C-alpha positions, 0 to 999 in steps of 0.5 A: 391548508397550503403549509400543511400539504408542503409538510406532508409532500416533503415529509413523504419525499424524506421517507422515500428517500430514506427508504430508497437509502435503506434499500440501497445498503442493503443490497450492498450488505449482502453483495459484501456478505457473499463476496466474504463468504464466495471468496472465504479467505478474506477476514474483513472488509471496511468501506465507507461511501460518501459525498462532499456533506454525507457518509451514504454507506460506512459499514466493516465486515469480518474479522480484525483477527481471524484465529481468535475471530476478534470482529473488525469495526469502524473503529478498526486500523488498517495499513494503506500502503501505496495509498500514502503517496496521496496524502504526500502529494496533497502535503506537498501542495499545501507546503508549496501553498504556504511558501516551503518548497517550490513544486517546480523547482529543481531538487538541486536547490534543496537539501540534501541534494544540493550539498551531495558532491555527486550532482549530475545524477540529480539534475533537471529533476523537480519536486513535482517529477519526484512525485509523479514518477518521472524523475528518470532515476531509481535506486535498487537497495532502498526498498529493501531496508525502508520498506521490509527491513528497517535496518539503517540509519538516516546517514546510510540511506543518504549515502545510499541516495547519492552513490547509488542512485542511477539513470533509468535507460527511458530516462524521465519517462513515467516509471511508477515506483517508491523512489520519488517518494523516498526522495521527497522525505529526505528533502523535507527532513534536510530542508525543513526539519520535520518528516512528512509523518508530523508534517501530515498530522500537523497540517492535515490530520489535526484539522480534519479531525482524523484522530486514528490515522498516523505514520507510526505504527507504534501509535496504533493501539493493539486491540484496534489493529486489523492484523495482516493475514494471508493464506488461500486454504481457509483452515490456514489463514493465518497472521501474516508474519511480516508486521509493520514497525515505525522504521518501515512507515516510509514516505511511498507506503507508511500510514496507517487509519481507519475508515472513519478517517478515510470518509473524512479525507474523501469528503475533503476532496469532493467539498474542495477543501473544506474552508481549510485549504483552497479550492485550487489547491485541492484541484491542483493535487489531482491535477494529470501530469503524465499520461500513465496507462494502469494495465494491471487493475481493470477496475477503472481505466487508468490513463493518467498520474498526478501527484500521488493519484491515479487519473482514470474513467469509471463510466465514462465519468473521470475518477481519481483512484489509488490503491495500496497493497503489501504482505497482509493488506490492500487498500483502495481510495476513489472518488468521481468529482463530477459525481460528487461521490467517493469511496475508501475499501480496506482488507486485512489480507494481500488476497483482498484485491479481488473482493475489493476491487469486485464491491468498489465496481459493484457499489459505484454502480449501484450508486450512480444508477447502473443497475444492469451493470449490477448482474455483472458483478454477481455473475463474475462474483458466483462464477469467476472468482470460485474458479480464481481460488480454485486455481491459486490453491490448485498453485499453491499445493503444486508448489508445496508438493515441489517443496517437500520433494526437495532435499538439502544438497550441502557439501558442508556441516550444517553449523558451517553455515550459520553466522552474519553475513554483511553488505554495505548496500542491503545490511547484514543477513544473519543464519541460525541452525536451530532444531534441524532447520536453517533461520534466516533474518534480515532486520525486520525480516525472519523465515525458515529456509527450504532446500534448493537443488544447487549445491550449497544454496538455499531458497528463502521467502524473507518477504512472504510470498516472494521467493528467492536463493541464497548461494555461499562461497565456500574457500579452504572447507569454510563458508567465506560469503553469500550471495543474494540479490545479486549482492555478494554479504561477507561472513563476519568473523 
């Protein structure tokens, strides 16, 4: 009789728990669907919430291709941008555990730095300094080539690193950039003979069964890719012209994955390495290295940085997190160790940050039982998001009107501005005049130029949403060079 009673009680408690989970999931479903409807321009949201042993919630909403109305699924693959840093920070700790590198050793102990003639700028910098953004040096040319144009050779990048790296004014104070991770990549290639891309696959993706994670864009099947989108008007949301290729998958932002693999990665952390790597190794990978106020995102109170992770607080609990953004994508990884809960959110639009931030706050409060906060999130969604979207659209309309009123102010015939222009540091820019338009290209980048008021100039958005000015130098009635990003590009004859 007692056994029957205990079995009944256990069954009842199990049923109650299932009903509670179902209710929680339904509440989150409703909030996410409302977010997509209210924001109007977010093609898809993919989200996973996990504990160390269970996937508490895993759903994908919307479209991988807005124009074709192709549904996104849990298998859809997203580019995660700067969340890549968390993976490479972990990789560094794994390699240190194996004895391949020493995180606290000067980088001048390693190739390629120890072979540089110009060593002085790289003194007193450790690998950990690179991973925690405390190197005190930077380089203005690498991101344009590694993250955007893809026009480079390894020899060219190494030359730029040696000759153009410079000391910051604030020296070794925290400064968030991609630069340290670029250097870490070239250290691994030079010292170990392997790229971070292949090392991550060997040391992490294969052991964790992350079969849909890769640092090679070419390995993602077209039908699985959540295509990048941009646009603030519902009828004008379209595929971004800026697409990732293998040459643009760098160590500071170069991974593609899906929400199922994101769940496995977070469970690895919450499960203290899952027996694959020691608990202390995993904990060390998110041990705060420097104070680092995160002032621009109001989701969490960020106040520190580890090796590839930000450290902060959410409702007075320590939270480990990182965000990633690039034209057409936004990504979010986070976990609260003491509460045994973690979350990943992906979106295939650069306008997805607001939606992801709202969803993450709502979801954490929902699963942590902070029900008073749920109404606040709903109020923000229903009142502030439409207002912010209206302001964004108003600004876009004003910008389009301003662009439409401009006329060309070129002193020479259009054909004179065509040509290939080169710069040793930035690479090349090609300008063509086709069907009454100036087409401007720089490696992977391509855009249509628009007029600018100053004589012999044009405005370009080589990186979508980021306008810059190209000016032309004339001599004896001919274009001899152009200037862009404060650099001169000489016209090839």
